[in-house]
C-alpha positions in Angstrom: -25.0 17.5 4.2 -21.5 19.2 4.4 -20.8 18.0 7.9 -22.4 14.6 7.4 -20.2 13.9 4.4 -17.0 15.0 6.2 -17.9 12.8 9.2 -18.5 9.9 6.9 -15.3 10.6 5.0 -13.3 10.7 8.3 -14.9 7.4 9.3 -13.9 5.9 5.9 -10.3 7.0 6.5 -10.6 5.4 10.0 -11.6 2.1 8.4 -8.7 2.3 6.0 -6.3 3.1 8.9 -7.7 0.1 10.9 -7.1 -2.2 7.9 -3.5 -0.9 7.7 -3.0 -1.7 11.5 -4.3 -5.2 11.0 -2.0 -5.6 8.0 1.0 -4.4 10.1 0.2 -7.2 12.7 0.1 -9.8 9.9 3.3 -8.4 8.5 5.1 -8.6 11.8 4.0 -12.2 12.2 5.1 -13.1 8.7 8.5 -11.4 9.1 9.2 -13.5 12.1 8.1 -16.6 10.2 10.4 -15.7 7.2 13.4 -14.8 9.3 13.1 -18.1 11.1 13.4 -19.8 7.8 16.5 -17.9 6.7 14.9 -14.8 5.3 17.1 -11.8 4.8 15.7 -8.2 5.1 16.8 -5.6 2.6 16.0 -1.9 2.2 15.3 -1.3 5.9 16.5 2.3 5.7 13.6 3.4 3.5 11.0 1.6 5.6 10.5 4.4 8.2 9.9 6.8 5.3 7.1 4.5 4.0 5.5 4.3 7.4 5.7 8.1 7.7 4.2 8.6 4.2 1.2 6.3 4.9 0.6 7.8 8.3 0.8 11.3 6.9 -1.6 10.4 4.1 -4.1 9.1 6.6 -3.9 12.3 8.6 -3.7 14.7 5.7 -6.8 13.5 3.8 -9.3 14.3 6.5 -7.4 17.3 7.6 -7.6 18.8 4.1 -11.3 18.0 3.9 -12.1 19.7 7.2 -9.6 22.6 7.1 -9.9 23.5 3.4 -13.6 22.7 3.4 -13.4 20.5 0.4 -16.9 19.7 -1.0 -18.3 16.3 -1.7 -18.7 16.0 -5.4 -21.0 13.0 -5.8 -19.8 11.8 -9.3 -16.1 12.1 -8.2 -16.9 10.4 -4.8 -18.6 7.5 -6.6 -15.7 7.0 -9.1 -13.1 7.3 -6.4 -14.9 4.8 -4.1 -14.9 2.3 -6.9 -11.1 3.0 -7.5 -10.4 2.7 -3.8 -12.3 -0.6 -3.7 -10.4 -1.8 -6.8 -7.0 -0.8 -5.3 -7.8 -2.5 -1.9 -9.1 -5.6 -3.7 -5.9 -5.9 -5.7 -3.8 -5.5 -2.6 -5.8 -8.0 -0.7 -5.5 -10.4 -3.6 -1.8 -10.0 -3.5 -1.6 -10.5 0.2 -3.8 -13.6 0.1 -1.8 -15.0 -2.8 1.5 -14.5 -0.9 0.1 -15.9 2.3 2.9 -16.1 5.0 5.3 -14.6 2.5 3.6 -11.2 2.4 5.2 -8.5 4.5 5.4 -4.7 4.6 9.2 -5.1 4.6 11.5 -6.6 1.9 12.3 -10.1 3.2 13.7 -12.7 0.8 14.1 -16.4 1.5 16.5 -17.6 -1.1 15.5 -21.3 -1.4 11.8 -20.6 -2.1 10.5 -20.1 -5.7 8.9 -16.8 -6.3 5.1 -16.6 -6.5 3.7 -16.4 -10.0 0.0 -17.1 -9.4 -2.8 -14.7 -8.6 -2.2 -11.2 -9.6 1.5 -12.0 -10.0 0.7 -13.7 -13.3 0.1 -10.3 -14.8 1.8 -7.7 -12.6 5.3 -7.7 -11.1 4.2 -5.6 -8.1 0.4 -5.8 -7.7 0.5 -4.7 -4.1 2.2 -1.4 -5.1 -0.2 -0.9 -7.9 -3.1 -1.3 -5.4 -1.4 1.0 -2.9 -0.8 3.7 -5.5 -4.5 3.6 -6.5 -5.6 3.9 -2.9 -3.3 6.8 -2.1 -4.8 8.9 -4.9 -8.4 7.6 -4.7 -9.0 7.9 -0.9 -8.5 11.7 -0.7 -10.4 12.3 -3.9 -13.5 10.6 -2.4 -14.0 14.0 -0.8 -12.1 16.2 -3.3 -8.9 16.5 -1.2 -6.8 17.0 -4.4 -3.8 18.5 -2.7 -3.3 15.3 -0.5 -3.9 13.1 -3.6 -1.3 15.0 -5.6 1.4 15.4 -2.9 1.1 11.9 -1.5 0.7 10.3 -4.9 3.9 11.9 -6.0 5.7 11.1 -2.7 4.6 7.5 -3.0 5.9 7.2 -6.6 9.3 8.5 -5.3 9.5 6.1 -2.4 8.3 3.2 -4.6 11.3 3.8 -6.9 13.6 3.2 -3.9 11.5 0.3 -2.6 11.3 -1.6 -5.9 15.0 -1.1 -6.5 15.7 -2.5 -3.1 13.4 -5.5 -3.8 14.9 -6.1 -7.2 18.5 -6.0 -5.8 17.5 -8.4 -3.0 16.1 -10.8 -5.6 19.2 -10.6 -7.7 21.4 -11.4 -4.7 19.2 -14.4 -4.0 19.2 -15.5 -7.6 15.5 -15.0 -8.0 15.2 -12.1 -10.5 13.1 -13.7 -13.2 9.7 -14.0 -11.6 7.4 -11.6 -9.6 8.6 -10.6 -6.2 7.3 -12.3 -3.1 7.1 -9.2 -0.9 5.4 -6.7 -3.2 
């Protein structure tokens, strides 16, 4: 059971990583689209740190499970799989709502109204809420609590920088009153 659950957990992390790679491709295409329409990128200095955080998280979670021999706790696994699905669902809803305006970078097109439909009706940054849930939930599917704690805290710190960069970009574009189009 031990080995099987660790293999299955590693496969789950692989699925999440594959989803992130697909999203990076979508983001690159959308950045090109937005830039061609006068988009301006902000906060590019923190972007490599975000990429490093997400890459490290996807490596650390299975590494902790295998190296620290974290057990599978069925009740915890079930709850965290539900949380992971909820976080991913919220992120995908945000991505779908934004359409070609969604990116992993902060790109603002000044002459476009901000999106206020979908999850943006209730949350200013639904994508970041979803990511935050995923960063904690995925490692806890297999009791990798050190990864959940460290990467959850690191994500909170980088999101402070990221959200500040977004809000500043929106103010510069005169779009500060509605939910952001990139988050």
